[in-house]
TIMAR-774914 format. One record per residue (C-alpha): x, y, z negated; residue number from 1. Coordinates in Angstrom, 3 decimals. Each point is the difference from the previous one (the first is absolute). Layout:
TIMAR-774914
<atom x="X" y="Y" z="Z" nr="NUM"/>
...
//
This chain:
TIMAR-774914
<atom x="14.169" y="9.268" z="29.307" nr="1"/>
<atom x="-3.483" y="0.086" z="1.525" nr="2"/>
<atom x="-1.273" y="-2.598" z="-2.211" nr="3"/>
<atom x="0.860" y="2.023" z="-3.038" nr="4"/>
<atom x="-1.704" y="3.095" z="1.538" nr="5"/>
<atom x="-3.094" y="-2.276" z="0.622" nr="6"/>
<atom x="0.109" y="-1.233" z="-3.607" nr="7"/>
<atom x="0.117" y="3.541" z="-1.294" nr="8"/>
<atom x="-2.943" y="0.937" z="2.178" nr="9"/>
<atom x="-1.995" y="-2.991" z="-1.206" nr="10"/>
<atom x="0.716" y="1.239" z="-3.513" nr="11"/>
<atom x="-1.397" y="3.431" z="0.930" nr="12"/>
<atom x="-3.200" y="-1.797" z="1.209" nr="13"/>
<atom x="-0.111" y="-2.220" z="-3.152" nr="14"/>
<atom x="0.185" y="3.203" z="-2.252" nr="15"/>
<atom x="-2.684" y="1.644" z="2.132" nr="16"/>
<atom x="-2.187" y="-3.010" z="-0.854" nr="17"/>
<atom x="0.956" y="0.481" z="-3.637" nr="18"/>
<atom x="-1.410" y="3.510" z="-0.016" nr="19"/>
<atom x="-3.361" y="-1.143" z="1.419" nr="20"/>
<atom x="-0.962" y="-2.663" z="-2.508" nr="21"/>
<atom x="-3.667" y="0.349" z="-0.883" nr="22"/>
<atom x="-1.262" y="0.105" z="-3.645" nr="23"/>
<atom x="-1.854" y="-3.214" z="-0.944" nr="24"/>
<atom x="-0.875" y="-1.931" z="-3.100" nr="25"/>
<atom x="3.439" y="-1.615" z="-0.212" nr="26"/>
<atom x="2.119" y="3.015" z="1.110" nr="27"/>
<atom x="-0.982" y="2.989" z="-2.118" nr="28"/>
<atom x="0.400" y="3.755" z="0.672" nr="29"/>
<atom x="3.261" y="0.218" z="-2.173" nr="30"/>
<atom x="1.640" y="-2.934" z="2.044" nr="31"/>
<atom x="-1.028" y="1.714" z="3.256" nr="32"/>
<atom x="1.533" y="3.304" z="-1.054" nr="33"/>
<atom x="3.344" y="-1.898" z="-0.788" nr="34"/>
<atom x="-0.147" y="-1.794" z="3.247" nr="35"/>
<atom x="-0.502" y="3.274" z="1.713" nr="36"/>
<atom x="3.274" y="1.254" z="-1.817" nr="37"/>
<atom x="2.018" y="-3.031" z="0.927" nr="38"/>
<atom x="-1.345" y="0.068" z="3.621" nr="39"/>
<atom x="1.015" y="3.781" z="0.477" nr="40"/>
<atom x="3.364" y="-0.568" z="-1.453" nr="41"/>
<atom x="0.604" y="-2.944" z="2.147" nr="42"/>
<atom x="-1.156" y="1.761" z="3.233" nr="43"/>
<atom x="2.476" y="2.653" z="-0.776" nr="44"/>
<atom x="3.005" y="-2.098" z="-0.599" nr="45"/>
<atom x="-0.463" y="-2.473" z="2.921" nr="46"/>
<atom x="-0.849" y="3.000" z="2.428" nr="47"/>
<atom x="3.317" y="1.653" z="-1.083" nr="48"/>
<atom x="1.805" y="-3.387" z="0.474" nr="49"/>
<atom x="-1.426" y="-0.305" z="3.406" nr="50"/>
<atom x="0.994" y="3.596" z="1.039" nr="51"/>
<atom x="3.497" y="-0.750" z="-1.271" nr="52"/>
<atom x="0.204" y="-3.177" z="2.079" nr="53"/>
<atom x="-1.181" y="2.060" z="3.027" nr="54"/>
<atom x="2.397" y="2.832" z="-0.481" nr="55"/>
<atom x="2.896" y="-2.511" z="-0.471" nr="56"/>
<atom x="-0.766" y="-1.756" z="3.258" nr="57"/>
<atom x="-0.428" y="3.276" z="1.750" nr="58"/>
<atom x="3.297" y="1.649" z="-0.954" nr="59"/>
<atom x="1.987" y="-3.276" z="0.069" nr="60"/>
<atom x="3.070" y="0.128" z="2.407" nr="61"/>
//
């Protein structure tokens, strides 16, 4: 159970990395905007999943 929570936490950090991709010659501004959107959605999804695991463990009998 803790391994799954750590995996979700790593996914949140990876999504944060996606939102901080700099613009370069290869990665244009359009691609950066797309990665910002994908990273934001991934952060929200995996943060909610981590909260769900935490609440489930907290209220388990």
